[in-house]
C-alpha positions as CSV (number, residue, x, y, z in Angstrom):
1,M,-56.0,-20.8,49.8
2,G,-58.2,-20.2,46.8
3,M,-60.3,-22.9,45.2
4,E,-59.1,-24.0,41.8
5,P,-61.6,-23.6,39.0
6,R,-62.8,-26.7,37.4
7,M,-64.9,-27.6,34.4
8,L,-68.5,-28.7,35.0
9,R,-69.7,-31.9,33.5
10,A,-72.7,-31.5,31.2
11,E,-75.0,-33.3,33.7
12,E,-73.9,-31.0,36.5
13,F,-74.8,-27.9,34.4
14,R,-78.2,-29.3,33.4
15,L,-79.1,-30.1,37.1
16,D,-78.8,-26.4,37.9
17,M,-81.3,-25.6,35.1
18,G,-83.8,-28.1,36.3
19,K,-85.1,-31.1,34.4
20,E,-86.7,-29.9,31.2
21,P,-88.4,-32.1,28.6
22,R,-86.6,-32.7,25.3
23,M,-88.5,-32.5,22.1
24,L,-87.6,-34.2,18.9
25,W,-89.3,-32.0,16.3
26,A,-91.1,-33.5,13.4
27,E,-88.1,-32.6,11.1
28,E,-85.8,-34.7,13.4
29,L,-88.0,-37.8,13.1
30,T,-87.8,-40.5,10.5
31,I,-91.2,-40.7,8.9
32,E,-91.9,-43.3,6.3
33,W,-92.7,-41.6,3.0
34,G,-92.1,-38.3,4.8
35,S,-90.2,-36.8,1.8
36,N,-93.0,-37.7,-0.7
37,A,-95.6,-34.8,-1.0
38,D,-98.2,-37.3,-2.1
39,F,-98.1,-38.7,1.4
40,W,-96.9,-36.0,3.7
41,T,-96.7,-32.2,3.5
42,W,-94.6,-29.9,5.7
43,T,-95.6,-26.5,6.9
44,A,-94.1,-23.9,9.3
45,H,-95.0,-24.3,13.0
46,P,-98.2,-22.3,13.6
47,D,-96.4,-20.4,16.5
48,P,-93.8,-18.0,15.0
49,R,-91.6,-18.4,18.1
50,F,-90.7,-21.9,16.8
51,Y,-88.4,-22.4,13.8
52,S,-89.7,-25.9,13.2
53,K,-92.0,-27.5,10.7
54,V,-94.9,-29.8,11.4
55,A,-95.7,-32.9,9.3
56,H,-99.2,-33.3,7.9
57,L,-100.3,-36.8,6.8
58,V,-102.1,-36.6,3.5
59,R,-102.6,-40.4,3.1
60,V,-100.7,-43.6,3.7
61,N,-101.5,-47.3,4.4
62,H,-98.4,-47.9,6.4
63,L,-97.8,-45.3,9.2
64,D,-94.4,-45.5,10.6
65,I,-92.8,-42.6,12.7
66,Q,-89.5,-43.1,14.5
67,G,-87.5,-40.8,16.8
68,K,-84.0,-41.5,18.1
69,L,-82.1,-39.9,20.9
70,R,-79.0,-40.8,22.9
71,T,-79.3,-41.1,26.7
72,D,-76.3,-38.8,27.1
73,E,-78.5,-36.0,25.9
74,L,-80.8,-36.6,28.9
75,F,-80.4,-36.6,32.7
76,A,-78.8,-39.6,34.3
77,N,-80.8,-41.8,36.6
78,T,-84.0,-40.4,35.4
79,T,-87.2,-42.1,34.3
80,Y,-88.7,-40.5,31.1
81,G,-92.1,-40.7,29.6
82,V,-92.1,-40.6,25.8
83,F,-95.0,-38.8,24.2
84,L,-96.2,-38.3,20.6
85,V,-97.3,-34.6,20.3
86,F,-99.9,-34.2,17.6
87,K,-103.2,-32.8,16.3
88,L,-105.9,-34.3,14.1
89,A,-107.1,-32.4,11.1
90,Q,-110.8,-31.8,10.9
91,R,-111.0,-34.5,8.3
92,H,-109.0,-37.5,9.4
93,S,-109.5,-41.2,9.0
94,G,-107.9,-44.5,10.0
95,L,-106.1,-43.1,13.0
96,E,-108.1,-44.8,15.8
97,S,-105.1,-46.7,17.2
98,A,-101.5,-47.6,16.6
99,T,-98.7,-49.6,18.2
100,A,-96.0,-47.7,20.0
101,T,-92.7,-49.1,21.2
102,V,-89.9,-47.5,23.2
103,T,-86.4,-49.2,23.5
104,N,-83.3,-48.0,25.1
105,G,-80.7,-50.3,23.7
106,R,-81.4,-53.3,25.9
107,V,-83.6,-56.0,24.5
108,Y,-85.3,-56.7,27.8
109,D,-86.3,-53.0,28.2
110,E,-88.4,-52.9,25.0
111,A,-92.0,-52.3,25.7
112,S,-95.0,-51.8,23.4
113,C,-98.5,-50.6,23.9
114,T,-101.6,-49.7,21.9
115,V,-102.1,-45.9,21.7
116,Y,-105.3,-44.3,20.7
117,L,-105.1,-41.2,18.7
118,T,-108.8,-40.3,18.7
119,F,-111.3,-40.0,21.5
120,G,-114.2,-42.3,22.2
121,L,-112.6,-45.7,21.5
122,E,-110.7,-46.0,24.7
123,R,-110.9,-49.4,26.3
124,R,-108.5,-48.6,29.1
125,N,-107.1,-52.0,29.3
126,R,-103.5,-52.8,30.3
127,N,-101.0,-51.5,27.7
128,Q,-103.4,-49.0,26.1
129,E,-102.8,-45.3,26.2
130,V,-105.3,-42.6,25.5
131,P,-104.6,-39.0,24.3
132,R,-104.9,-35.9,26.4
133,I,-105.2,-32.3,25.4
134,R,-102.2,-30.1,26.4
135,D,-102.3,-26.5,27.5
136,N,-101.3,-25.4,24.0
137,E,-104.2,-27.2,22.2
138,W,-101.9,-30.0,20.9
139,M,-102.6,-33.5,22.0
140,E,-100.1,-36.0,23.5
141,V,-100.3,-39.7,24.0
142,K,-97.8,-41.7,26.0
143,M,-95.8,-44.1,23.9
144,G,-93.9,-45.7,26.9
145,E,-91.2,-44.9,29.4
146,F,-87.6,-45.8,30.2
147,N,-84.8,-45.0,32.7
148,T,-81.5,-43.5,31.5
149,G,-79.4,-45.3,34.1
150,E,-76.0,-44.0,35.3
151,G,-73.1,-43.4,33.0
152,F,-74.5,-45.3,30.0
153,D,-74.9,-43.9,26.6
154,R,-77.5,-45.8,24.7
155,E,-79.8,-45.0,21.8
156,V,-83.4,-44.6,22.7
157,V,-85.8,-45.4,19.9
158,A,-89.5,-44.4,20.0
159,R,-91.7,-45.7,17.2
160,L,-95.3,-45.4,16.2
161,M,-96.6,-47.9,13.7
162,Q,-99.9,-48.8,12.1
163,H,-99.6,-51.1,9.1
164,S,-102.8,-52.1,7.5
165,D,-104.6,-51.9,4.2
166,F,-106.8,-49.1,5.5
167,E,-105.8,-45.6,4.4
168,K,-104.9,-43.2,7.2
169,S,-105.0,-39.4,6.9
170,G,-105.2,-36.2,8.8
171,L,-102.5,-36.7,11.4
172,I,-100.4,-33.5,12.2
173,V,-97.2,-34.3,14.0
174,L,-95.3,-31.7,16.1
175,G,-92.8,-34.2,17.4
176,I,-91.9,-36.8,20.1
177,E,-91.2,-35.4,23.6
178,F,-89.2,-37.0,26.3
179,Q,-90.6,-35.8,29.6
180,P,-88.8,-36.4,33.0
181,L,-91.2,-38.3,35.3
182,D,-89.1,-38.1,38.5
């Protein structure tokens, strides 16, 4: 009486590997004016182990960065934190704060907060997030969180916006990372 072989579902296979973060690299993001070299430039990732590019903000008035991911690419029944992974150029301006939203396909799950991209202006009020330095010298700031639920395939949209008449420059974007919190 042998056991019959069976195909593993994707979520069963991923559970054996552990819950790893999922990065949407800068090239996978929708960046307003991202294809115009007057506003954004693209360079190879500084670490040669990565085959991705990073986006360098030259100057814009309307900052709008958006990442989309389907929940079936993530672990079921898991709460994820969504983080912008970035650096600031030595010369940067207009990047003190922005509005971040994370939605997962349900209107009542949309949440927004103010994120600070620079240090020193933190007010630490409710719905405000401050950056922290990661081990790899990049910074991250939490844009929000969501739960994938069970058996649902929804589109998760993470968006960072700062629309004003003030010019912004010096933001270097590595990507948006979805980190399992539980």
